[in-house]
C-alpha positions in Angstrom: -7.4 -43.9 -10.1 -6.3 -45.2 -6.6 -9.8 -46.4 -5.7 -10.7 -49.5 -7.7 -14.3 -49.4 -6.5 -14.8 -46.1 -8.3 -13.4 -47.5 -11.5 -15.7 -50.6 -11.3 -18.8 -48.5 -10.6 -17.9 -46.2 -13.5 -17.5 -49.2 -15.9 -20.8 -50.7 -14.6 -22.6 -47.4 -15.2 -21.2 -47.3 -18.8 -22.6 -50.9 -19.3 -26.0 -49.9 -17.9 -26.2 -47.0 -20.3 -25.1 -49.1 -23.2 -27.8 -51.7 -22.6 -30.6 -49.2 -22.2 -29.7 -46.6 -24.9 -27.8 -48.8 -27.4 -24.5 -46.9 -27.3 -22.5 -44.7 -25.0 -21.2 -41.1 -25.2 -17.5 -40.7 -26.0 -16.8 -36.9 -26.0 -16.7 -36.0 -22.4 -14.4 -35.4 -19.4 -15.2 -36.4 -15.8 -13.7 -34.8 -12.7 -14.7 -36.6 -9.5 -14.3 -34.8 -6.2 -13.8 -37.2 -3.3 -13.9 -34.2 -1.0 -17.2 -32.3 -1.5 -15.5 -29.1 -0.2 -13.4 -29.1 -3.4 -16.5 -29.1 -5.4 -17.8 -26.2 -3.4 -14.7 -24.3 -4.4 -15.7 -24.9 -8.0 -19.1 -23.2 -7.3 -17.3 -20.3 -5.8 -15.4 -19.9 -9.1 -18.7 -20.2 -11.0 -20.4 -17.6 -8.7 -17.5 -15.2 -9.3 -17.1 -15.6 -13.0 -19.4 -18.1 -14.7 -17.9 -21.4 -15.7 -15.1 -23.8 -14.9 -13.5 -23.0 -18.2 -13.1 -19.3 -17.6 -14.6 -16.3 -15.9 -17.6 -14.6 -17.5 -19.5 -17.3 -19.3 -23.1 -17.4 -20.4 -24.3 -19.1 -17.2 -23.0 -16.3 -14.9 -26.3 -14.5 -14.3 -28.2 -17.8 -13.5 -25.5 -19.0 -11.3 -25.2 -15.8 -9.4 -28.9 -15.8 -8.8 -28.8 -19.5 -7.6 -25.9 -18.8 -5.4 -28.1 -16.6 -3.2 -30.0 -19.8 -2.4 -27.2 -22.3 -2.3 -26.2 -21.5 1.3 -29.6 -22.7 2.4 -29.7 -25.9 0.3 -27.6 -29.1 0.4 -24.5 -29.1 -1.7 -25.1 -30.2 -5.3 -23.1 -33.3 -6.2 -23.2 -32.9 -10.0 -22.4 -30.1 -12.4 -22.6 -30.6 -16.2 -21.5 -28.1 -18.8 -22.8 -29.4 -22.2 -20.2 -28.3 -24.6 -18.0 -30.5 -26.7 -16.4 -32.2 -24.9 -19.0 -32.2 -22.1 -17.5 -31.2 -18.8 -18.8 -33.3 -15.9 -18.0 -32.5 -12.3 -19.1 -35.0 -9.6 -18.6 -34.9 -5.9 -19.6 -37.5 -3.4 -22.2 -36.2 -0.9 -20.8 -38.7 1.7 -17.6 -40.3 2.9 -16.9 -42.9 0.3 -17.1 -46.0 2.6 -18.0 -49.3 1.1 -21.8 -49.6 1.4 -24.6 -50.5 -1.1 -26.4 -47.2 -0.9 -23.2 -45.3 -1.7 -22.3 -47.6 -4.6 -25.8 -47.1 -6.1 -25.6 -43.4 -5.6 -22.3 -43.0 -7.5 -23.6 -45.4 -10.2 -26.7 -43.3 -10.8 -24.6 -40.1 -10.8 -22.4 -41.4 -13.6 -25.5 -42.5 -15.6 -27.1 -39.1 -15.3 -23.9 -37.4 -16.4 -23.5 -39.8 -19.4 -27.0 -38.9 -20.5 -26.1 -35.2 -20.5 -23.0 -36.0 -22.5 -24.9 -38.1 -25.0 -27.5 -35.4 -25.5 -24.6 -32.9 -26.2 -23.2 -35.3 -28.8 -26.4 -36.4 -30.6 -29.1 -33.7 -30.1 -30.4 -31.7 -33.1 -30.2 -28.6 -30.9 -27.3 -26.2 -31.6 -26.8 -26.0 -27.8 -23.4 -27.8 -27.4 -21.9 -26.4 -30.6 -22.6 -22.8 -29.6 -21.6 -23.4 -26.0 -18.3 -24.8 -27.1 -17.6 -21.6 -29.1 -18.8 -19.4 -26.2 -16.4 -21.2 -23.8 -13.6 -20.7 -26.3 -14.3 -17.0 -26.3 -14.5 -17.0 -22.5 -11.0 -18.4 -22.4 -9.7 -15.5 -24.5 -11.5 -13.0 -22.3 -10.0 -14.7 -19.2 -6.5 -14.3 -20.6 -7.2 -10.6 -21.4 -8.4 -10.1 -17.9 -5.5 -11.9 -16.2 -2.9 -10.1 -18.3 -4.4 -6.7 -17.4 -4.7 -7.7 -13.7 -1.1 -8.7 -13.7 -0.1 -5.4 -15.3 -2.0 -3.4 -12.6 -0.4 -5.4 -9.9 3.1 -4.9 -11.3 2.8 -1.2 -12.2 0.5 0.1 -9.5 0.5 -2.6 -6.9 -3.3 -2.7 -7.3 -5.0 -5.7 -5.7 -8.5 -4.9 -6.9 -7.9 -5.7 -10.6 -9.7 -9.0 -10.9 -13.1 -8.0 -9.6 -12.8 -4.6 -11.4 -12.2 -6.2 -14.8 -14.8 -8.9 -14.2 -17.4 -6.3 -13.4 -16.5 -4.2 -16.4 -16.8 -7.1 -18.7 -20.0 -8.3 -17.1 -21.7 -5.0 -17.8 -20.4 -4.8 -21.4 -21.6 -8.4 -22.0 -25.0 -7.7 -20.5 -25.6 -4.6 -22.5 -24.2 -6.0 -25.8 -26.8 -8.8 -25.4 -29.6 -6.3 -25.5 -28.5 -4.2 -28.5 -25.8 -1.8 -27.3 -23.0 -1.7 -29.8 -21.1 1.6 -29.0 -19.1 1.8 -25.8 -16.8 4.5 -24.6 -13.1 3.7 -25.4 -10.4 6.0 -24.1 -8.7 8.0 -26.8 -5.4 7.1 -28.4 -3.6 9.7 -26.3 -4.3 7.6 -23.2 -2.6 4.4 -24.5 0.8 5.1 -22.8 -0.7 5.6 -19.4 -3.7 3.3 -19.6 -4.1 -0.5 -19.7 -7.8 0.0 -20.5 -7.4 1.4 -24.0 -6.0 -1.7 -25.6 -8.1 -4.0 -23.4 -11.4 -2.3 -24.4 -10.6 -2.3 -28.1 -10.2 -6.1 -28.0 -12.8 -7.1 -25.5 -15.7 -5.0 -26.9 -15.3 -6.7 -30.3 -15.1 -10.1 -28.7 -18.1 -9.6 -26.6 -20.2 -8.3 -29.5 -19.4 -11.6 -31.3 -20.3 -13.5 -28.2 -23.6 -11.8 -27.8 -24.6 -12.8 -31.4 -23.7 -16.4 -30.6 -25.7 -16.4 -27.4 -28.8 -15.1 -29.3 -28.6 -18.0 -31.7 -28.5 -20.6 -29.0 -31.6 -22.8 -28.6 -33.4 -22.7 -25.2 -32.8 -26.2 -23.9 -33.1 -26.1 -20.1 -36.2 -28.4 -20.0 -35.1 -30.5 -22.9 -31.7 -31.4 -21.6 -33.0 -32.2 -18.1 -35.9 -34.2 -19.5 -33.6 -36.4 -21.5 -31.1 -37.0 -18.7 -33.7 -37.6 -16.0 -35.7 -40.0 -18.2 -32.6 -42.2 -18.8 -31.3 -42.2 -15.2 -34.8 -42.8 -13.7 -35.6 -45.7 -16.1 -32.3 -47.4 -15.5 -32.5 -46.8 -11.8 -36.0 -48.5 -11.7 -34.6 -51.5 -13.6 -31.7 -51.8 -11.2 -33.9 -51.7 -8.1 -36.4 -54.1 -9.6 -33.7 -56.7 -10.2 -32.9 -56.6 -6.4 -29.2 -55.9 -6.9 -29.2 -53.8 -3.7 -30.8 -54.5 -0.3 -33.2 -51.6 -0.7 -36.1 -50.8 -3.0 -36.2 -47.0 -2.8 -33.7 -44.4 -4.0 -31.2 -43.3 -1.3 -31.5 -39.8 -0.1 -27.9 -39.2 -1.2 -29.4 -38.7 -4.7 -31.6 -35.7 -3.8 -29.6 -33.4 -6.1 -30.9 -35.3 -9.2 -34.2 -36.5 -7.8 -35.3 -33.6 -5.7 -35.2 -30.4 -7.8 -38.6 -29.3 -9.3 -37.2 -29.0 -12.9 -36.0 -32.6 -12.7 -39.4 -33.9 -11.7 -41.3 -31.7 -14.2 -39.1 -32.3 -17.2 -39.2 -36.1 -16.7 -43.0 -36.1 -16.5 -43.2 -33.8 -19.6 -41.2 -36.4 -21.5 -43.5 -39.2 -20.4 -46.6 -37.2 -21.4 -45.0 -36.4 -24.8 -44.4 -40.0 -25.7 -47.2 -41.8 -23.8 -48.2 -43.7 -27.0 -44.8 -45.4 -27.2 -44.0 -45.6 -23.5 -42.8 -49.2 -23.9 -40.2 -48.2 -26.5 -37.5 -46.3 -24.6 -35.0 -46.3 -27.4 -37.6 -44.8 -29.8 -38.4 -42.2 -27.1 -34.7 -41.3 -26.9 -34.4 -41.2 -30.7 -37.3 -38.8 -31.1 -36.3 -36.6 -28.1 -32.9 -36.1 -29.7 -34.8 -34.7 -32.8 -36.3 -31.9 -30.8 -34.3 -28.7 -30.8 -35.7 -26.6 -28.0 -37.9 -26.3 -24.9 -41.0 -25.1 -26.8 -40.8 -28.2 -29.0 -41.0 -30.3 -25.9 -43.9 -28.3 -24.4 -45.9 -28.6 -27.6 -45.1 -32.3 -27.8 -46.3 -32.7 -24.2 -49.7 -31.2 -25.0 -49.0 -27.4 -25.0 -48.5 -24.7 -22.4 -51.9 -25.2 -20.6 -51.4 -28.9 -20.3 -47.8 -28.6 -19.0 -48.9 -26.0 -16.5 -51.6 -28.3 -15.2 -49.0 -31.0 -14.9 -46.7 -28.6 -13.0 -49.6 -27.8 -10.6 -50.1 -31.5 -9.8 -46.5 -32.1 -9.2 -46.1 -29.1 -7.1 -48.9 -30.2 -4.8 -47.6 -33.7 -4.6 -44.0 -32.5 -3.9 -45.0 -31.1 -0.5 -45.1 -34.7 0.7 -42.3 -36.3 -1.3 -39.8 -33.5 -0.7 -40.0 -34.1 3.0 -38.3 -37.4 2.3 -35.5 -35.8 0.3 -34.8 -32.8 2.6 -36.3 -33.2 6.1 -34.1 -33.5 9.1 -34.4 -33.1 12.9 -33.3 -29.4 13.0 -36.3 -27.8 11.2 -34.1 -27.5 8.1 -37.1 -28.2 5.8 -39.0 -25.3 7.1 -36.1 -23.0 6.0 -35.8 -24.5 2.5 -39.5 -25.0 1.4 -40.0 -21.4 0.4 -36.9 -21.7 -1.9 -38.4 -24.7 -3.7 -41.8 -22.9 -3.9 -40.0 -20.0 -5.7 -38.4 -22.4 -8.2 -41.9 -23.8 -9.0 -43.0 -20.2 -9.6 -40.1 -19.6 -12.0 -40.8 -22.8 -14.0 -44.5 -21.8 -14.3 -43.5 -18.3 -15.5 -41.0 -19.8 -18.0 -43.6 -22.1 -19.5 -46.1 -19.2 -19.8 -43.5 -17.0 -21.4 -42.4 -19.5 -24.0 -46.0 -20.5 -24.9 -47.1 -16.9 -25.2 -44.1 -15.6 -27.2 -43.3 -18.8 -29.0 -39.6 -18.4 -28.2 -37.2 -21.1 -29.4 -33.8 -19.3 -29.0 -32.1 -17.0 -26.4 -32.4 -14.1 -28.9 -36.2 -14.5 -29.1 -36.3 -14.7 -25.3 -34.3 -11.5 -25.0 -36.5 -9.7 -27.5 -39.7 -10.5 -25.6 -38.3 -10.3 -22.1 -39.4 -7.5 -19.9 -36.7 -8.2 -17.3 -34.4 -5.9 -19.3 -36.3 -4.1 -22.0 -34.4 -2.2 -24.7 -36.2 0.9 -26.2 -33.5 2.0 -28.6 -31.4 5.1 -28.3 -31.3 8.9 -28.6 -28.5 10.5 -30.5 -27.0 13.5 -28.8 -24.3 15.2 -31.0 -24.1 11.9 -33.0 -23.4 9.9 -29.8 -26.1 7.3 -28.8 -27.7 7.3 -25.3 -29.3 3.9 -24.8 -32.7 3.6 -23.1 -33.7 0.5 -21.0 -36.3 -0.6 -18.5 -35.6 -3.1 -15.7 -38.4 -5.0 -13.9 -38.5 -6.1 -10.3 -37.0 -9.5 -11.0 -33.8 -8.2 -12.5 -33.0 -5.4 -10.0 -31.2 -7.9 -7.7 -28.3 -8.4 -10.2 -28.3 -6.4 -13.4 -28.9 -2.9 -12.1 -26.6 -3.4 -9.1 -23.9 -4.3 -11.6 -24.6 -1.3 -13.7 -24.8 1.2 -10.9 -21.7 -0.3 -9.3 -19.7 -0.2 -12.4 -20.7 3.2 -13.4 -20.0 4.8 -10.0 -16.6 6.2 -9.1 -14.4 3.5 -7.7 -11.8 4.3 -5.1 -9.0 1.9 -4.9 -5.7 2.9 -3.2 -6.1 6.6 -4.1 -6.6 5.6 -7.7 -9.9 7.2 -8.7 -11.6 6.3 -12.0 -15.0 5.7 -13.6 -15.5 2.5 -15.4 -14.2 2.8 -18.9 -16.2 1.1 -21.6 -19.5 2.1 -20.4 -22.0 3.7 -22.7 -24.5 6.5 -21.9 -27.7 4.9 -20.7 -31.1 5.9 -19.2 -32.6 3.2 -17.0 -36.3 3.0 -15.9 -37.1 1.1 -12.8 -40.4 0.6 -10.9 -40.1 1.5 -7.3 -43.1 1.1 -5.1 -45.9 2.9 -7.1 -43.6 5.2 -9.1 -41.2 4.8 -11.9 -37.8 6.3 -11.7 -35.7 7.2 -14.7 -31.9 7.3 -14.1 -29.3 8.8 -16.4 -25.8 7.4 -16.3 -23.6 9.3 -18.7 -19.9 9.7 -19.4 -19.2 13.4 -19.6 -17.7 15.6 -22.4 -14.4 17.4 -22.2 -13.1 20.1 -24.5 -9.6 18.4 -24.7 -8.8 14.8 -25.0 -8.1 13.3 -21.5 -4.7 11.8 -20.9 -6.3 8.8 -19.2 -9.8 7.3 -18.9 -10.2 8.3 -15.3 -10.1 12.0 -16.2 -13.7 11.8 -17.6 -16.5 13.1 -15.6 -19.7 11.1 -15.0 -23.2 12.4 -14.8 -25.8 10.6 -12.7 -29.3 11.9 -12.5 -32.6 10.4 -11.3 -36.1 11.6 -11.9 -39.5 10.4 -10.8 -41.7 10.2 -13.9 -45.1 10.2 -12.1 -47.9 12.3 -13.5 -47.8 14.5 -10.4 -44.2 15.4 -11.2 -44.9 16.4 -14.8 -47.9 18.4 -13.8 -45.6 20.3 -11.4 -42.9 20.8 -14.1 -45.5 22.0 -16.6 -46.8 24.5 -14.2 -43.4 25.8 -13.3 -42.3 26.1 -16.9 -45.5 27.8 -17.8 -45.2 30.3 -15.0 -41.7 31.2 -16.2 -42.7 31.5 -19.9 -46.1 33.1 -19.4 -49.3 31.8 -20.8 -48.8 29.3 -23.7 -51.4 29.1 -26.4 -49.6 26.9 -28.9 -49.4 23.2 -28.3 -45.8 23.0 -29.6 -44.8 25.8 -27.2 -46.4 23.9 -24.3 -44.4 20.8 -25.3 -41.2 22.9 -25.1 -42.2 24.2 -21.7 -42.4 20.6 -20.5 -39.3 19.3 -22.1 -37.0 22.3 -21.9 -35.3 24.1 -24.8 -31.7 23.8 -25.6 -29.6 25.7 -28.1 -28.3 22.3 -29.1 -31.7 21.0 -29.8 -31.0 20.5 -33.5 -28.2 18.0 -32.5 -30.7 15.7 -30.7 -32.3 12.9 -32.6 -35.2 10.9 -31.0 -36.1 8.9 -34.2 -34.3 5.8 -33.0 -36.5 5.3 -30.0 -39.2 2.5 -29.9 -42.7 3.3 -28.9 -43.0 4.1 -25.2 -45.4 5.9 -22.8 -45.7 9.7 -22.9 -44.3 9.9 -19.3 -41.3 7.8 -20.1 -40.6 9.8 -23.3 -40.9 13.0 -21.4 -38.5 11.7 -18.8 -36.0 10.8 -21.5 -36.2 14.4 -22.9 -35.7 15.8 -19.4 -32.7 13.6 -18.7 -31.2 14.3 -22.2 -31.3 18.0 -21.3 -28.8 17.1 -18.5 -26.3 16.0 -21.1 -26.9 19.0 -23.3 -26.7 21.5 -20.5 -23.5 20.0 -19.2 -21.9 20.3 -22.6 -23.1 23.9 -22.8 -21.6 24.6 -19.4 -18.2 23.2 -20.6 -18.6 19.8 -18.8 -18.6 21.4 -15.4 
């Protein structure tokens, strides 16, 4: 490296870590951005695809959500991806001029990064092992996408290939995580004229394997941050107490690792968990590495109720301390406070959720999450139609992806529906009503010669009680007075000559109104088939 000061600070940070912990991490890679704008370009890649390794990694959804806020917050100066090796990206939130506060800032950034790398190497959690395999899979997916994008550009001069394939894979990945296993694949007859057939055969299998890996991964967001923040804060306190620098408080340059709510809360959780051995930092580190997930840490810190009380105290105190980290003369703080308030809300919800459902892995979190609830499927002519419900929190990303990908896309007069998509029914609360939406690939008598010859059905229905009362009255009026309960049911649901080919036994328990909506929407598929797909 051309700058000897950076090398010296790096070596000093390694020495600090060695003295405090007893050893140093060895399996990591560091990329230091002298120009923060280059680090910003990394975040643009993350927002687009997921990770610095490849597009479409596990972190994609979280990073996309955070990216909505990032334009209103200071640039982060550290990114850590805890695989093996741990990937560490640092950028300097200042011009690297020779000054004590800048030297201390870089020193602490290195120490914080080393702590994450050490956790990835030594933790009893399966986090880093599974992430390593996930990132390897992401590299394969990336190559599949790039190859197909290149093919589209060469054969059709199509410039929209990258976002199209990214969106397609994002939807398949999301749905495969929630139990969908059967996706539409264009028939063999389309192979000569379609890039999608071969791509889907490969990527669906890969994404199903990826989904199983993700479900096994421990939930470690709190645990990793608690470990890293405990180490860097304790070492930072010692350095400042020794008077090595002409200041006694942490410079504001370090707000990315001192300011965020999760950093403050996780650090205090670890202190609460090991209050009895607070003077034995190496023993605290040793015992923390034996924990495997966030719920273990919450329980060790006194349980969900105690941790939520701690969060409340820190939240109230942060209104004063965060002014130090973020205030300026332009009223900037007034614009950012509501974002930090929302993050406190998210942390509180996360603690409540883990404590209530006793979740230790991503799979357990998905099973209990109401953000994207899976009700099973209905079989229509042996083909599954998957049923989901989406809550208000997830509408911002997941459903937009789904609706976008299942709509007809028009690119340079090349019209196609997204291949690979399964038939789904989605329920979403809107104001005081619930709307059920059917997104279905249509049926054709003959095999299509290419995947974009397939029709798409999209239907939406309000499942309010008033609607079903109206439907019941209309059906009853057409059929005459109904005395038998079963006949009334058919009046509500509609009757199809293909009724015997519909199997509802794979659905989980749901409300009567939702079940009725499913039946009404399924009739759309049946009636379309009976009409010859018209």
